[in-house]
PDB file as gemmi writes it, atoms N, CA and C in Angstrom:
CRYST1    1.000    1.000    1.000  90.00  90.00  90.00 P 1                      
ATOM      1  N   MET A   1     -54.034  57.541-102.996  1.00  0.00           N  
ATOM      2  CA  MET A   1     -54.746  57.481-101.752  1.00  0.00           C  
ATOM      3  C   MET A   1     -55.946  58.831-101.648  1.00  0.00           C  
ATOM      4  N   ASN A   2     -55.627  59.778-102.374  1.00  0.00           N  
ATOM      5  CA  ASN A   2     -56.602  60.849-102.637  1.00  0.00           C  
ATOM      6  C   ASN A   2     -57.579  60.663-103.083  1.00  0.00           C  
ATOM      7  N   LEU A   3     -57.651  59.779-104.204  1.00  0.00           N  
ATOM      8  CA  LEU A   3     -58.467  59.420-104.917  1.00  0.00           C  
ATOM      9  C   LEU A   3     -59.656  58.946-104.351  1.00  0.00           C  
ATOM     10  N   LEU A   4     -58.946  57.372-103.461  1.00  0.00           N  
ATOM     11  CA  LEU A   4     -59.976  56.688-102.729  1.00  0.00           C  
ATOM     12  C   LEU A   4     -60.825  57.763-101.745  1.00  0.00           C  
ATOM     13  N   PHE A   5     -59.865  58.519-101.126  1.00  0.00           N  
ATOM     14  CA  PHE A   5     -60.375  59.350 -99.888  1.00  0.00           C  
ATOM     15  C   PHE A   5     -61.463  60.292-100.582  1.00  0.00           C  
ATOM     16  N   ASP A   6     -61.439  60.818-101.721  1.00  0.00           N  
ATOM     17  CA  ASP A   6     -62.227  61.493-102.384  1.00  0.00           C  
ATOM     18  C   ASP A   6     -63.497  60.846-102.679  1.00  0.00           C  
ATOM     19  N   VAL A   7     -63.447  59.407-103.291  1.00  0.00           N  
ATOM     20  CA  VAL A   7     -64.365  58.865-103.974  1.00  0.00           C  
ATOM     21  C   VAL A   7     -65.249  58.359-102.932  1.00  0.00           C  
ATOM     22  N   ILE A   8     -64.666  58.232-101.746  1.00  0.00           N  
ATOM     23  CA  ILE A   8     -65.631  57.308-100.365  1.00  0.00           C  
ATOM     24  C   ILE A   8     -66.067  58.843 -99.905  1.00  0.00           C  
ATOM     25  N   ASN A   9     -65.273  60.133 -99.451  1.00  0.00           N  
ATOM     26  CA  ASN A   9     -66.146  60.951 -99.339  1.00  0.00           C  
ATOM     27  C   ASN A   9     -67.567  61.445 -99.992  1.00  0.00           C  
ATOM     28  N   ILE A  10     -67.287  61.741-101.282  1.00  0.00           N  
ATOM     29  CA  ILE A  10     -68.328  61.712-102.312  1.00  0.00           C  
ATOM     30  C   ILE A  10     -69.474  60.916-102.311  1.00  0.00           C  
ATOM     31  N   ALA A  11     -69.191  59.419-102.149  1.00  0.00           N  
ATOM     32  CA  ALA A  11     -70.001  58.737-101.988  1.00  0.00           C  
ATOM     33  C   ALA A  11     -70.673  58.869-100.475  1.00  0.00           C  
ATOM     34  N   PHE A  12     -70.312  59.068 -99.664  1.00  0.00           N  
ATOM     35  CA  PHE A  12     -70.950  59.533 -98.176  1.00  0.00           C  
ATOM     36  C   PHE A  12     -71.954  60.608 -98.277  1.00  0.00           C  
ATOM     37  N   GLN A  13     -71.667  61.780 -98.989  1.00  0.00           N  
ATOM     38  CA  GLN A  13     -72.276  62.779 -99.094  1.00  0.00           C  
ATOM     39  C   GLN A  13     -73.261  62.873-100.077  1.00  0.00           C  
ATOM     40  N   VAL A  14     -73.274  62.156-101.112  1.00  0.00           N  
ATOM     41  CA  VAL A  14     -74.492  61.565-102.180  1.00  0.00           C  
ATOM     42  C   VAL A  14     -75.566  61.090-101.192  1.00  0.00           C  
ATOM     43  N   TYR A  15     -75.130  59.962-100.249  1.00  0.00           N  
ATOM     44  CA  TYR A  15     -76.095  59.250 -99.611  1.00  0.00           C  
ATOM     45  C   TYR A  15     -76.697  60.006 -98.889  1.00  0.00           C  
ATOM     46  N   ILE A  16     -76.189  60.979 -98.221  1.00  0.00           N  
ATOM     47  CA  ILE A  16     -76.698  61.975 -97.201  1.00  0.00           C  
ATOM     48  C   ILE A  16     -77.712  62.664 -97.802  1.00  0.00           C  
ATOM     49  N   TYR A  17     -77.442  63.213 -99.064  1.00  0.00           N  
ATOM     50  CA  TYR A  17     -78.087  64.029 -99.900  1.00  0.00           C  
ATOM     51  C   TYR A  17     -79.598  63.342-100.417  1.00  0.00           C  
ATOM     52  N   ILE A  18     -79.363  62.052-100.468  1.00  0.00           N  
ATOM     53  CA  ILE A  18     -80.452  61.309-100.811  1.00  0.00           C  
ATOM     54  C   ILE A  18     -81.220  60.921 -99.449  1.00  0.00           C  
ATOM     55  N   ILE A  19     -81.097  60.948 -98.368  1.00  0.00           N  
ATOM     56  CA  ILE A  19     -81.732  60.859 -97.302  1.00  0.00           C  
ATOM     57  C   ILE A  19     -82.566  62.231 -96.724  1.00  0.00           C  
ATOM     58  N   PHE A  20     -81.666  63.051 -97.098  1.00  0.00           N  
ATOM     59  CA  PHE A  20     -82.595  64.622 -96.993  1.00  0.00           C  
ATOM     60  C   PHE A  20     -83.596  64.685 -98.158  1.00  0.00           C  
ATOM     61  N   ALA A  21     -83.138  64.341 -99.171  1.00  0.00           N  
ATOM     62  CA  ALA A  21     -84.527  64.332 -99.959  1.00  0.00           C  
ATOM     63  C   ALA A  21     -85.407  63.140 -99.610  1.00  0.00           C  
ATOM     64  N   ARG A  22     -85.346  61.989 -99.231  1.00  0.00           N  
ATOM     65  CA  ARG A  22     -86.607  61.424 -98.546  1.00  0.00           C  
ATOM     66  C   ARG A  22     -87.061  62.331 -97.397  1.00  0.00           C  
ATOM     67  N   ILE A  23     -86.268  62.895 -96.258  1.00  0.00           N  
ATOM     68  CA  ILE A  23     -87.030  63.616 -95.423  1.00  0.00           C  
ATOM     69  C   ILE A  23     -88.039  64.312 -96.021  1.00  0.00           C  
ATOM     70  N   ILE A  24     -87.295  65.497 -96.784  1.00  0.00           N  
ATOM     71  CA  ILE A  24     -88.126  66.301 -97.663  1.00  0.00           C  
ATOM     72  C   ILE A  24     -89.451  65.817 -98.218  1.00  0.00           C  
ATOM     73  N   LEU A  25     -89.288  64.693 -98.948  1.00  0.00           N  
ATOM     74  CA  LEU A  25     -90.391  63.793 -99.888  1.00  0.00           C  
ATOM     75  C   LEU A  25     -91.629  63.491 -98.439  1.00  0.00           C  
ATOM     76  N   SER A  26     -91.052  63.096 -97.580  1.00  0.00           N  
ATOM     77  CA  SER A  26     -92.017  62.472 -96.455  1.00  0.00           C  
ATOM     78  C   SER A  26     -92.944  63.937 -95.993  1.00  0.00           C  
ATOM     79  N   TRP A  27     -92.431  64.959 -96.156  1.00  0.00           N  
ATOM     80  CA  TRP A  27     -93.408  66.259 -95.404  1.00  0.00           C  
ATOM     81  C   TRP A  27     -94.397  66.551 -96.630  1.00  0.00           C  
ATOM     82  N   ILE A  28     -94.167  66.061 -97.857  1.00  0.00           N  
ATOM     83  CA  ILE A  28     -95.192  66.815 -99.146  1.00  0.00           C  
ATOM     84  C   ILE A  28     -95.909  65.621 -99.428  1.00  0.00           C  
ATOM     85  N   ARG A  29     -97.385  65.635-100.123  1.00  0.00           N  
ATOM     86  CA  ARG A  29     -97.790  64.584-100.844  1.00  0.00           C  
ATOM     87  C   ARG A  29     -97.189  64.609-102.023  1.00  0.00           C  
ATOM     88  N   HIS A  30     -97.091  63.014-102.150  1.00  0.00           N  
ATOM     89  CA  HIS A  30     -96.409  62.543-103.636  1.00  0.00           C  
ATOM     90  C   HIS A  30     -97.059  61.020-104.052  1.00  0.00           C  
ATOM     91  N   ASP A  31     -96.720  60.985-105.324  1.00  0.00           N  
ATOM     92  CA  ASP A  31     -97.049  59.612-105.607  1.00  0.00           C  
ATOM     93  C   ASP A  31     -96.036  58.501-105.635  1.00  0.00           C  
ATOM     94  N   PRO A  32     -96.740  57.578-104.565  1.00  0.00           N  
ATOM     95  CA  PRO A  32     -95.550  56.860-104.219  1.00  0.00           C  
ATOM     96  C   PRO A  32     -94.976  55.792-104.997  1.00  0.00           C  
ATOM     97  N   TYR A  33     -95.917  55.550-106.335  1.00  0.00           N  
ATOM     98  CA  TYR A  33     -95.110  54.932-107.391  1.00  0.00           C  
ATOM     99  C   TYR A  33     -94.651  55.716-108.403  1.00  0.00           C  
ATOM    100  N   ASN A  34     -94.135  56.788-108.337  1.00  0.00           N  
ATOM    101  CA  ASN A  34     -93.273  57.906-109.002  1.00  0.00           C  
ATOM    102  C   ASN A  34     -91.879  57.373-109.312  1.00  0.00           C  
ATOM    103  N   PRO A  35     -91.465  57.022-110.412  1.00  0.00           N  
ATOM    104  CA  PRO A  35     -89.921  56.451-110.212  1.00  0.00           C  
ATOM    105  C   PRO A  35     -88.801  57.017-109.337  1.00  0.00           C  
ATOM    106  N   VAL A  36     -88.937  58.454-109.296  1.00  0.00           N  
ATOM    107  CA  VAL A  36     -87.658  59.248-108.471  1.00  0.00           C  
ATOM    108  C   VAL A  36     -88.038  58.798-107.215  1.00  0.00           C  
ATOM    109  N   PHE A  37     -89.499  59.287-106.739  1.00  0.00           N  
ATOM    110  CA  PHE A  37     -89.450  58.743-105.003  1.00  0.00           C  
ATOM    111  C   PHE A  37     -89.326  56.954-104.990  1.00  0.00           C  
ATOM    112  N   ARG A  38     -89.782  56.234-105.950  1.00  0.00           N  
ATOM    113  CA  ARG A  38     -89.253  54.749-105.619  1.00  0.00           C  
ATOM    114  C   ARG A  38     -87.768  54.608-105.507  1.00  0.00           C  
ATOM    115  N   PHE A  39     -87.021  55.092-106.430  1.00  0.00           N  
ATOM    116  CA  PHE A  39     -85.362  55.173-106.566  1.00  0.00           C  
ATOM    117  C   PHE A  39     -85.208  55.640-104.814  1.00  0.00           C  
ATOM    118  N   ILE A  40     -85.634  56.946-104.596  1.00  0.00           N  
ATOM    119  CA  ILE A  40     -84.783  57.362-103.451  1.00  0.00           C  
ATOM    120  C   ILE A  40     -85.492  56.224-102.562  1.00  0.00           C  
ATOM    121  N   TYR A  41     -86.686  56.145-102.422  1.00  0.00           N  
ATOM    122  CA  TYR A  41     -87.198  54.907-100.969  1.00  0.00           C  
ATOM    123  C   TYR A  41     -86.198  53.749-101.227  1.00  0.00           C  
ATOM    124  N   ASP A  42     -86.246  53.223-102.481  1.00  0.00           N  
ATOM    125  CA  ASP A  42     -85.470  52.028-102.641  1.00  0.00           C  
ATOM    126  C   ASP A  42     -83.789  52.201-101.802  1.00  0.00           C  
ATOM    127  N   LEU A  43     -83.519  53.147-102.022  1.00  0.00           N  
ATOM    128  CA  LEU A  43     -82.046  53.154-101.803  1.00  0.00           C  
ATOM    129  C   LEU A  43     -81.790  53.615-100.489  1.00  0.00           C  
ATOM    130  N   THR A  44     -82.425  54.074 -99.860  1.00  0.00           N  
ATOM    131  CA  THR A  44     -82.655  54.485 -98.342  1.00  0.00           C  
ATOM    132  C   THR A  44     -83.106  53.523 -97.407  1.00  0.00           C  
ATOM    133  N   GLU A  45     -84.265  52.802 -97.703  1.00  0.00           N  
ATOM    134  CA  GLU A  45     -85.078  51.988 -96.855  1.00  0.00           C  
ATOM    135  C   GLU A  45     -84.319  51.150 -95.971  1.00  0.00           C  
ATOM    136  N   PRO A  46     -83.398  50.445 -96.799  1.00  0.00           N  
ATOM    137  CA  PRO A  46     -82.720  49.117 -96.205  1.00  0.00           C  
ATOM    138  C   PRO A  46     -81.883  49.895 -94.897  1.00  0.00           C  
ATOM    139  N   PHE A  47     -81.296  51.056 -95.099  1.00  0.00           N  
ATOM    140  CA  PHE A  47     -80.216  51.774 -94.031  1.00  0.00           C  
ATOM    141  C   PHE A  47     -81.209  52.217 -92.654  1.00  0.00           C  
ATOM    142  N   LEU A  48     -82.048  52.698 -93.248  1.00  0.00           N  
ATOM    143  CA  LEU A  48     -83.090  53.444 -92.583  1.00  0.00           C  
ATOM    144  C   LEU A  48     -83.823  52.367 -91.628  1.00  0.00           C  
ATOM    145  N   SER A  49     -84.234  51.450 -92.297  1.00  0.00           N  
ATOM    146  CA  SER A  49     -84.971  50.003 -91.471  1.00  0.00           C  
ATOM    147  C   SER A  49     -84.073  49.669 -90.357  1.00  0.00           C  
ATOM    148  N   ILE A  50     -82.993  49.779 -90.375  1.00  0.00           N  
ATOM    149  CA  ILE A  50     -82.297  49.058 -89.219  1.00  0.00           C  
ATOM    150  C   ILE A  50     -82.081  50.061 -88.159  1.00  0.00           C  
ATOM    151  N   PHE A  51     -82.182  51.576 -88.110  1.00  0.00           N  
ATOM    152  CA  PHE A  51     -82.393  52.696 -87.253  1.00  0.00           C  
ATOM    153  C   PHE A  51     -83.951  52.265 -86.732  1.00  0.00           C  
ATOM    154  N   ARG A  52     -84.999  52.177 -87.649  1.00  0.00           N  
ATOM    155  CA  ARG A  52     -86.291  52.095 -87.226  1.00  0.00           C  
ATOM    156  C   ARG A  52     -86.659  51.082 -86.296  1.00  0.00           C  
ATOM    157  N   ARG A  53     -85.693  50.001 -86.469  1.00  0.00           N  
ATOM    158  CA  ARG A  53     -85.991  48.802 -85.593  1.00  0.00           C  
ATOM    159  C   ARG A  53     -85.677  49.245 -84.068  1.00  0.00           C  
ATOM    160  N   ILE A  54     -84.533  50.132 -83.937  1.00  0.00           N  
ATOM    161  CA  ILE A  54     -84.230  50.756 -82.508  1.00  0.00           C  
ATOM    162  C   ILE A  54     -84.905  51.422 -82.192  1.00  0.00           C  
ATOM    163  N   ILE A  55     -85.290  52.274 -83.015  1.00  0.00           N  
ATOM    164  CA  ILE A  55     -86.414  53.732 -82.223  1.00  0.00           C  
ATOM    165  C   ILE A  55     -87.385  53.650 -83.324  1.00  0.00           C  
ATOM    166  N   PRO A  56     -88.430  53.059 -82.899  1.00  0.00           N  
ATOM    167  CA  PRO A  56     -89.485  53.138 -83.509  1.00  0.00           C  
ATOM    168  C   PRO A  56     -90.403  54.517 -83.874  1.00  0.00           C  
ATOM    169  N   PRO A  57     -90.783  54.872 -84.626  1.00  0.00           N  
ATOM    170  CA  PRO A  57     -91.897  55.934 -85.105  1.00  0.00           C  
ATOM    171  C   PRO A  57     -92.387  56.379 -83.747  1.00  0.00           C  
ATOM    172  N   LEU A  58     -92.808  57.611 -83.651  1.00  0.00           N  
ATOM    173  CA  LEU A  58     -93.337  58.084 -82.145  1.00  0.00           C  
ATOM    174  C   LEU A  58     -94.541  58.924 -83.051  1.00  0.00           C  
ATOM    175  N   GLY A  59     -95.525  58.184 -83.287  1.00  0.00           N  
ATOM    176  CA  GLY A  59     -96.779  58.757 -83.742  1.00  0.00           C  
ATOM    177  C   GLY A  59     -96.602  58.657 -85.184  1.00  0.00           C  
ATOM    178  N   MET A  60     -96.569  59.988 -85.821  1.00  0.00           N  
ATOM    179  CA  MET A  60     -96.289  60.402 -87.226  1.00  0.00           C  
ATOM    180  C   MET A  60     -94.831  60.883 -87.546  1.00  0.00           C  
ATOM    181  N   ILE A  61     -94.030  60.873 -86.216  1.00  0.00           N  
ATOM    182  CA  ILE A  61     -92.967  61.265 -86.205  1.00  0.00           C  
ATOM    183  C   ILE A  61     -91.628  60.164 -86.257  1.00  0.00           C  
ATOM    184  N   ASP A  62     -91.039  60.203 -87.299  1.00  0.00           N  
ATOM    185  CA  ASP A  62     -89.931  59.152 -87.546  1.00  0.00           C  
ATOM    186  C   ASP A  62     -88.589  59.319 -87.392  1.00  0.00           C  
ATOM    187  N   LEU A  63     -87.781  59.133 -86.423  1.00  0.00           N  
ATOM    188  CA  LEU A  63     -86.524  59.866 -86.000  1.00  0.00           C  
ATOM    189  C   LEU A  63     -85.569  59.049 -86.768  1.00  0.00           C  
ATOM    190  N   SER A  64     -85.784  57.953 -87.429  1.00  0.00           N  
ATOM    191  CA  SER A  64     -84.951  57.253 -88.249  1.00  0.00           C  
ATOM    192  C   SER A  64     -83.748  57.734 -89.107  1.00  0.00           C  
ATOM    193  N   PRO A  65     -84.408  58.626 -89.728  1.00  0.00           N  
ATOM    194  CA  PRO A  65     -83.623  59.587 -90.607  1.00  0.00           C  
ATOM    195  C   PRO A  65     -82.580  60.250 -89.828  1.00  0.00           C  
ATOM    196  N   ILE A  66     -82.836  60.925 -88.869  1.00  0.00           N  
ATOM    197  CA  ILE A  66     -81.989  61.641 -88.062  1.00  0.00           C  
ATOM    198  C   ILE A  66     -80.902  60.873 -87.483  1.00  0.00           C  
ATOM    199  N   VAL A  67     -81.216  59.721 -87.168  1.00  0.00           N  
ATOM    200  CA  VAL A  67     -80.280  59.082 -86.120  1.00  0.00           C  
ATOM    201  C   VAL A  67     -79.647  58.382 -87.233  1.00  0.00           C  
ATOM    202  N   ALA A  68     -79.999  58.112 -88.799  1.00  0.00           N  
ATOM    203  CA  ALA A  68     -79.073  57.422 -89.730  1.00  0.00           C  
ATOM    204  C   ALA A  68     -78.105  58.615 -90.178  1.00  0.00           C  
ATOM    205  N   LEU A  69     -78.713  59.686 -90.149  1.00  0.00           N  
ATOM    206  CA  LEU A  69     -77.442  60.972 -90.758  1.00  0.00           C  
ATOM    207  C   LEU A  69     -76.209  61.335 -89.637  1.00  0.00           C  
ATOM    208  N   ILE A  70     -76.721  61.262 -88.461  1.00  0.00           N  
ATOM    209  CA  ILE A  70     -75.733  61.004 -87.748  1.00  0.00           C  
ATOM    210  C   ILE A  70     -74.879  59.953 -87.492  1.00  0.00           C  
ATOM    211  N   ALA A  71     -75.482  58.742 -87.610  1.00  0.00           N  
ATOM    212  CA  ALA A  71     -74.534  57.204 -87.793  1.00  0.00           C  
ATOM    213  C   ALA A  71     -73.784  57.626 -88.767  1.00  0.00           C  
ATOM    214  N   LEU A  72     -74.207  58.234 -89.937  1.00  0.00           N  
ATOM    215  CA  LEU A  72     -73.489  58.062 -91.721  1.00  0.00           C  
ATOM    216  C   LEU A  72     -72.295  58.905 -91.414  1.00  0.00           C  
ATOM    217  N   HIS A  73     -72.596  60.379 -90.676  1.00  0.00           N  
ATOM    218  CA  HIS A  73     -71.590  61.032 -90.166  1.00  0.00           C  
ATOM    219  C   HIS A  73     -70.298  60.698 -89.468  1.00  0.00           C  
ATOM    220  N   VAL A  74     -70.637  59.998 -88.402  1.00  0.00           N  
ATOM    221  CA  VAL A  74     -69.667  58.874 -87.561  1.00  0.00           C  
ATOM    222  C   VAL A  74     -68.855  58.181 -88.260  1.00  0.00           C  
ATOM    223  N   LEU A  75     -69.784  57.404 -88.932  1.00  0.00           N  
ATOM    224  CA  LEU A  75     -68.961  56.084 -90.079  1.00  0.00           C  
ATOM    225  C   LEU A  75     -68.118  56.716 -91.112  1.00  0.00           C  
ATOM    226  N   ARG A  76     -68.550  58.027 -91.525  1.00  0.00           N  
ATOM    227  CA  ARG A  76     -67.549  58.707 -92.444  1.00  0.00           C  
ATOM    228  C   ARG A  76     -66.485  59.144 -92.029  1.00  0.00           C  
ATOM    229  N   TRP A  77     -66.456  59.733 -90.911  1.00  0.00           N  
ATOM    230  CA  TRP A  77     -65.360  60.212 -89.935  1.00  0.00           C  
ATOM    231  C   TRP A  77     -64.289  59.173 -89.823  1.00  0.00           C  
ATOM    232  N   VAL A  78     -64.690  57.935 -89.180  1.00  0.00           N  
ATOM    233  CA  VAL A  78     -64.014  56.869 -88.748  1.00  0.00           C  
ATOM    234  C   VAL A  78     -63.315  56.175 -90.217  1.00  0.00           C  
ATOM    235  N   ILE A  79     -63.969  56.092 -91.259  1.00  0.00           N  
ATOM    236  CA  ILE A  79     -63.213  55.640 -92.589  1.00  0.00           C  
ATOM    237  C   ILE A  79     -62.606  56.681 -93.002  1.00  0.00           C  
ATOM    238  N   LEU A  80     -62.892  57.641 -93.128  1.00  0.00           N  
ATOM    239  CA  LEU A  80     -61.760  58.730 -93.614  1.00  0.00           C  
ATOM    240  C   LEU A  80     -60.516  58.837 -92.632  1.00  0.00           C  
ATOM    241  N   SER A  81     -60.635  58.891 -91.363  1.00  0.00           N  
ATOM    242  CA  SER A  81     -59.555  59.140 -90.484  1.00  0.00           C  
ATOM    243  C   SER A  81     -58.895  57.807 -90.652  1.00  0.00           C  
ATOM    244  N   LEU A  82     -59.372  56.740 -90.952  1.00  0.00           N  
ATOM    245  CA  LEU A  82     -58.281  55.771 -90.887  1.00  0.00           C  
ATOM    246  C   LEU A  82     -57.650  55.626 -92.521  1.00  0.00           C  
ATOM    247  N   LEU A  83     -58.280  56.124 -93.114  1.00  0.00           N  
ATOM    248  CA  LEU A  83     -57.475  56.200 -94.310  1.00  0.00           C  
ATOM    249  C   LEU A  83     -56.387  57.151 -94.473  1.00  0.00           C  
ATOM    250  N   LEU A  84     -56.481  58.054 -93.653  1.00  0.00           N  
ATOM    251  CA  LEU A  84     -55.708  59.232 -93.712  1.00  0.00           C  
ATOM    252  C   LEU A  84     -54.111  58.460 -92.970  1.00  0.00           C  
ATOM    253  N   ARG A  85     -54.431  57.521 -91.987  1.00  0.00           N  
ATOM    254  CA  ARG A  85     -53.580  57.069 -91.022  1.00  0.00           C  
ATOM    255  C   ARG A  85     -52.711  55.732 -92.131  1.00  0.00           C  
ATOM    256  N   ILE A  86     -53.168  55.419 -93.121  1.00  0.00           N  
ATOM    257  CA  ILE A  86     -52.608  54.482 -94.060  1.00  0.00           C  
ATOM    258  C   ILE A  86     -51.395  55.165 -94.869  1.00  0.00           C  
TER     259      ILE A  86                                                      
END                                                                             
């Protein structure tokens, strides 16, 4: 059970770091065809697009990553809490 708990926790944490990387990359100039950026974009865009439909960007400010991070933390807390009860 501890192994499953740890794997799920690490998976959530890695995805949170990837979203943070996407946030930082959005602040600096980058080549959109760079393989690293494409990898980060391809991993995060499906999840962020869900929140972008709910909260559209306000001009140049996109709040979807912040809402997505909050949702990920809540989802991680719920899943890990349920695992602890098993």
